[in-house]
Structure formats: structure tokens, C-alpha cells
Steps between C-alpha positions, in 0.01 A plus 500: 500500500400155375768249402394159367793291378364171634484317168867556414706193585866412467569239233844573356590269214873459567471342851221272379714402201791406728271302729350300214840433345630365832185315608259449210248313714443817702285597200207316658522708816525820301198407291291429810579849622420643157157337504430658838612836365276457196195444716594786731549783250374411154127558566573867564808538280367337180848482352440170321287438195169343610511122521873472435606384850355284776616340826520157330701594192817626664587195719441272202725713283775486765476122515527472122804725497676307776434175313713629211813539711796275429685443832832481318461822301522867579178686557363703207597868540153623602381182670181536701442870438132573455409748228196716438444556128319806368186387326609609154758219477382154403572225753417134439224393737370854557248711309614830355239775543702825478275660761223512240148369445586358158487119453815333631528278192602807297829507691582129504828377356846371589653588834726805510861390457598708804264294717642180353852619580397573858360149535817351349700698758301336781241771571127434508196711419296575809226703330412748233511857631237763438555751222320808381292432190745408221780668700349846448335733754171328596589378852483155647337447841843479668569723799830635631654282775632812673149642530184347347345834410783578255578365156784248460578657163470332166491333272694230688281562803472146633865415447628793706238453772554124527874542551457785750247299701726194516281275287783414260872583492503580128244630254502586132360823363522699179568862416384702202511835678552460876334173594791342691683797650193690624322211682832388647540845655139521616523160671852542641679223311783469247390522138725437201424569134781364280626649177235466229545165325696325774201277586304322226137608458358181352199373693416855614173667401656825380410861553769655279753248366748776412516607865372221730764371740462222756621598846533353849405574859681384815533640850879505488762618252718194565208279405442700183863441406456124543198497271648730237825307496304187407254645251662782305654417167879487486661843512848644477730477800380726777672838491637686802320834516582810704264606778354786301127578482309756297171665596311593180442869563206644312130432437506141629495627859229761446199297625680316785313542830675696771519216753647264241748765388613556860547126548693481172736769627554301820576194288753700297664595830524133599662418166754779539579378851580160345750647257283562194553816301161648412444802278224654293519472122250667263279246322163455328447852373256345249317278751146586380597392148654177634181422689282569196721282279492214751124513547440497126729201454352287777144603418539406134652163586228429759241567230677258265521225764130534582363566150308174460403463866373857520283455193322205660508584872509881519221506761711290740790746509514746789483872412866607527627198306242551227590869479871420458424251221287759321778756540751249365292460185553869421880473499654489153762250393743790465439607860540142617832469314617830650419365843720198445784708355473746787569227751851435373564868449410584861712217640800614297456857625476393864797266474708765324423741784602233752828452317568872478424555870671183625177360643448136587125531565211744503286529814158650573190412703321185385167685495356846550428413863372220718203288393194717440197455723222288352494211255353671193845604372835319497701823502685702238801338323656838410832419674537170312386583147817652349727222628260234372477678166879480478500127584753551780514270805344643816502398864271619779650477848292550816598845625313573820146622541294816516183594681225571253207741533281228657757436776609167359873428491579366157816377324687688230778384272820614331516432125847426360556478125798353314622490143342237278664163560642595840238309698762310699683818591175655617419211733855443625577861591563554874162652583463578870187428701281799409190383682537720805 
């Protein structure tokens, strides 16, 4: 049995945050170590967009950040935290390529307001992170830090891998189907997709504006809470929720691999041991129709976003992306409108069921199994699609590992889903350590 977890490295955000708040000048020491880590793992990992990071850039950035400190003032809330930014978000001083061969000038424009807010909070951009082409299924060159022969997932491939490998404590991703939750699980980190609309999408090269949601990766849940508490728009006072979880019984679990299902059952046992009530609740009887509706919606909007570019540069698009754009062109305006209406309808149905059953959250595996072998596919987002279609906030927690058919031990995750707007409740719930 072959286990290769050598490229995983501890870099929890919360302890680093405390260290930098107490001793901001320790940033220089941390950056020196980060440069060493970059040179050690990035040639094989390929988590960062080509040309977006070098050994000279990071120390200079740290010096510039330290020069802004006012000795008599409190530190900004995210001072010194380095961020990897998925290469579909515009960042001043960095090219935006979207994992594509199209000319970069097509994507130029003002910096994403989320990136600006991070800078204003004291964070700094370490690099752009690799993405699948236009956040769809054509993979980047990134490998999985847990085992280089396995995919890191997608489309936020580089963001999940960079955090798991200890290159940066925080990275930004996006999710249109399963592009935050799935790679977080495959790489063994925490992934959080907020409620749709909680994070502004300006400065983002879109896939499907009606669905796209910016999300985050950290190694630790406490660190995710620090970031979300700074960046999410104001919300109602946090509610106290009962420890009641629902497993969506029905077709969602049909394709789940046996090893992942066994690990999920062990995780459910851990939750019950910690005082959570867990029970099965029927859900998603119409899952094939939900999937079809979602794919039509996102395909049609992808075709709209790329209409002019595709006319001029069709030959530069990779096959799966081009096929999705062509499919999107066949979707009628009526079908597109039904897709948008179906999103709210599904969320209302799920939340009504939660209310009727007294559930605080839904839970299920974050993916069908561990990261598939090979780099040609980023895995199937089946477990994420209905929750994304509903626009509900989702969290992937590291939940142990399984041994795959190649003998590699690979991470898996637990996906937890809350009602729309209950992002704070989702992150603040007393989740036990499930990574055992």
C-alpha cells in the first residue's frame, strides 16, 4: 500500500492571524519560510498561475505592508495574511488569464471589489491560483498535494491545492456547481461557499452570473470564521440553532462510492457522539430534473458571456468548454428563465422541509468519493449541484481519509448546508474534529 502525503503541510490561518496581530514584524520571517516552501513544492504542484509568484515578490510585498503600519493604531483585521486568488478575479498588478489561451487583454478591467476589501483589511495577494479553463471542466496542470497522481478537483484547483500544501493560509475560489466544496474535500481543507449574493461578483470573469458564488479555502474552521466575519455583508443577529442534522435520503446518495459512504457513516457516528441528532429525511425525488435545469441555466449564461470572444477565438477554446458553449446556445430564453425560477423554488422547498423536520443543517459527503486517479478529470460535482442550484451556503469539513483503488490514502470531506442567509450559523456551529 502506497501512501504519499508529503506535500500536505500545516498552515492554519487562526494561529498565524494571532501571531501577526501580536507581532506584525514576524511577517518577514513567515514570508521567508513561504518562499522556501514555494521553491520546494510548486514545481510539482503547479497550484499557482504561471508567472504570478517569484522569490523576490513576496519579501518586497511584506516590506510594503509593514511600512503602512501606524504604531499608535490597531492592526487591520486581516493584517499580513497572504491570499491566493483564483485566476478569474481581476487583481491590480496581475494578469487575468482564466486558465485559457485567449489574449489576456480581453479580461482586463478594474480590480474585484472583494480583493480590494481584502487589501483594505490588511491582507496581501501572494499569487493568482490556477483554474480550469473559464472555471469549467478542462483541467489545469495542478496536482493533488495528498498524492500527485490524483486530481485536486476543480474548478478552483490551484486555490485548494495551494492551501493544502501550505503555500498560503487563505485562497479565493468560485462555485457554479461544485468548484469550492469538491476540491476542498479532495485536498483535505476547509471550503466555504456563502449564500448566493453575499459576496459581490464585480471584477470576476463570470461563468453563470445567476449562480456564480465566490468562496474561500483555509486549513482551519476557526480561520474561516475570521475571514468570513470580516468579508461577509452584514446579516441578522446570529440565531441559536438546535443540534439537529438531516441526511437527504434518496437519489443523491445513489452514486456515492462504497468507501466514501462507509467513512460518511463513521462521521455520522462521531457527530452523534458529540450530541448531534442525525436522521434521514427524504429529499430530491426530482434530482435528474434539477440537474438538467441547472445545466441548461449555466450553459446558456456561459454562452452569453462568451458570445463575442467565441466568435473570434473559437479555435483557442479547449474541447469541453467549446462544447458547453455550443450546448448553451441551444437553450431557449424560456428554459433559461425556468432555470432561474427553479432556484428559488428548490431553496424554498428545502427550507420548508428543514422547518417541518426541525433541522438546523443538511449533511452529506462533499463528493462521490476521494479524488479520482489521473489529471484528465476534476471529478463529478453531483453531490454539490442541488445545493448550489438552491443558492444555499455550504461548508466542506475535512472528514478523514479513505484508501483508493491505487493504494493511495486520500482525504474526504463532510458537506454541511444551511438555510440561505445563515452563513454565520453554519460556521459558528460546534463542529467536532472529524478528521480522524
